[in-house]
C-alpha positions as CSV (number, residue, x, y, z in Angstrom):
1,M,0.0,0.0,0.2
2,M,2.8,2.3,0.6
3,S,4.6,2.1,-2.3
4,E,0.7,3.3,-4.4
5,I,0.7,6.3,-2.3
6,V,4.4,7.3,-3.2
7,Q,3.1,6.5,-7.2
8,L,0.5,8.1,-6.4
9,K,1.8,11.6,-5.3
10,K,4.0,11.0,-8.0
11,I,0.9,11.4,-10.0
12,R,-0.2,14.4,-8.6
13,K,3.1,15.7,-8.8
14,A,3.5,15.2,-12.5
15,L,0.5,17.0,-13.3
16,G,1.2,19.8,-12.0
17,L,-1.2,19.9,-9.0
18,N,-1.6,20.8,-5.6
19,Q,-3.7,18.5,-3.3
20,K,-6.4,20.5,-3.4
21,E,-6.7,21.0,-7.0
22,F,-5.8,17.0,-7.6
23,A,-8.5,15.9,-5.2
24,N,-10.9,17.7,-6.9
25,S,-9.8,16.8,-10.3
26,I,-10.9,13.0,-8.6
27,G,-14.0,13.6,-6.9
28,L,-12.2,13.8,-3.2
29,T,-11.6,17.1,-0.9
30,Q,-8.3,18.0,-0.1
31,G,-8.9,16.2,3.8
32,G,-9.8,13.1,2.2
33,Y,-6.9,12.8,-0.4
34,S,-4.4,14.1,2.2
35,D,-5.5,11.2,4.0
36,I,-4.3,9.0,1.1
37,E,-1.1,10.2,0.9
38,R,-0.3,10.1,4.8
39,G,-1.6,6.7,4.3
40,K,-4.4,6.8,7.2
41,N,-6.6,5.6,4.5
42,G,-6.3,3.4,1.3
43,I,-6.9,4.2,-2.5
44,S,-10.1,2.8,-3.0
45,G,-11.7,1.3,-6.4
46,T,-13.8,4.4,-6.9
47,V,-10.4,6.5,-6.7
48,K,-8.6,4.5,-9.3
49,K,-11.4,4.6,-11.6
50,M,-11.3,8.4,-11.6
51,L,-7.8,8.1,-11.8
52,I,-8.2,6.3,-15.2
53,L,-11.2,8.7,-16.6
54,V,-9.8,11.6,-15.8
55,H,-6.3,11.7,-16.0
56,H,-5.8,8.5,-18.4
57,I,-3.5,6.6,-15.2
58,N,-2.3,3.4,-16.3
59,I,-3.8,1.8,-12.5
60,T,-0.6,-1.1,-13.2
61,F,1.6,2.3,-12.8
62,L,0.2,2.6,-8.9
63,D,2.0,-0.8,-8.4
64,G,5.6,0.3,-10.0
65,K,4.8,-1.2,-13.5
66,G,4.1,-0.3,-16.6
67,E,4.1,3.9,-17.8
68,M,2.6,6.6,-15.5
69,F,-0.3,7.1,-18.3
70,Y,-1.9,5.1,-21.1
71,I,-3.5,6.2,-24.2
72,E,-6.4,4.1,-25.7
73,M,-6.5,4.1,-29.5
74,P,-10.1,3.7,-30.3
75,T,-10.9,3.0,-34.1
76,D,-12.3,5.9,-36.4
77,E,-15.3,3.7,-37.5
78,P,-18.8,4.4,-37.0
79,E,-20.6,2.1,-35.1
80,L,-23.4,2.4,-37.3
81,S,-23.3,3.4,-40.9
82,I,-25.8,4.7,-43.4
83,S,-27.7,2.6,-45.6
84,S,-29.1,3.4,-49.1
85,T,-31.8,0.9,-48.4
86,P,-35.6,2.5,-47.1
87,L,-35.7,2.5,-43.9
88,D,-39.6,2.1,-42.3
89,S,-40.3,4.5,-39.6
90,D,-39.3,2.5,-36.3
91,T,-36.1,1.5,-38.1
92,K,-35.4,5.2,-39.2
93,D,-36.4,6.6,-35.6
94,T,-34.1,3.7,-34.2
95,T,-31.2,4.6,-36.5
96,I,-31.2,8.1,-35.9
97,E,-30.8,7.3,-32.5
98,L,-28.0,4.9,-32.5
99,L,-26.1,7.5,-35.0
100,Q,-26.7,10.5,-32.6
101,A,-25.1,8.1,-29.5
102,D,-22.5,7.1,-31.9
103,I,-22.3,10.9,-32.5
104,N,-21.8,12.0,-29.0
105,R,-19.7,8.9,-27.9
106,L,-17.5,10.5,-30.6
107,K,-17.0,13.7,-29.2
108,A,-16.9,12.3,-26.1
109,E,-13.4,11.2,-27.0
110,R,-12.3,13.5,-28.6
111,D,-13.0,15.6,-25.0
112,L,-11.0,13.4,-23.6
113,Y,-7.9,13.7,-26.3
114,I,-8.2,17.2,-25.4
115,E,-8.3,16.8,-21.6
116,L,-5.2,14.4,-22.3
117,L,-3.2,16.8,-24.1
118,N,-4.0,19.5,-22.0
119,S,-2.7,17.1,-19.1
120,K,0.3,16.1,-21.2
121,D,1.3,19.7,-21.6
122,K,1.0,20.6,-17.8
123,T,3.2,17.5,-16.8
124,I,5.9,18.8,-19.5
125,E,5.6,22.3,-18.1
126,S,6.7,20.6,-14.4
127,L,9.0,18.2,-16.2
128,E,10.6,21.5,-17.7
129,K,10.7,23.6,-14.2
130,Q,12.2,21.0,-12.4
131,L,15.0,20.9,-15.2
132,K,15.4,25.1,-14.8
133,N,15.7,24.7,-11.1
134,K,18.4,21.9,-11.3
């Protein structure tokens, strides 16, 4: 558990966030997060899920394995394509709903990539600051 805490602190520092900012990003209070860093509380499954969803953390990094961040490369193929065959009203409505869901999924993926890029920029900025200070 202690190694997980050390790795979690590395993640926070790599992102260039203080405890309050990092805690807020994963749905915790600063005090709740501080309890984790001090070893008073463990890292819950919910916190691990938030690390994956919000910061794209490779969760095995907490165990000292692998890279800190992951990038999942989804296919750009839509899950549903439009047929040239005429559709009845119910099928048409269902198709429209599925296409809208596909659009929403792709927009959400785009937003995650933008968030990941911003996170990478913060990491680079933090590392560059560390290099300048040495």
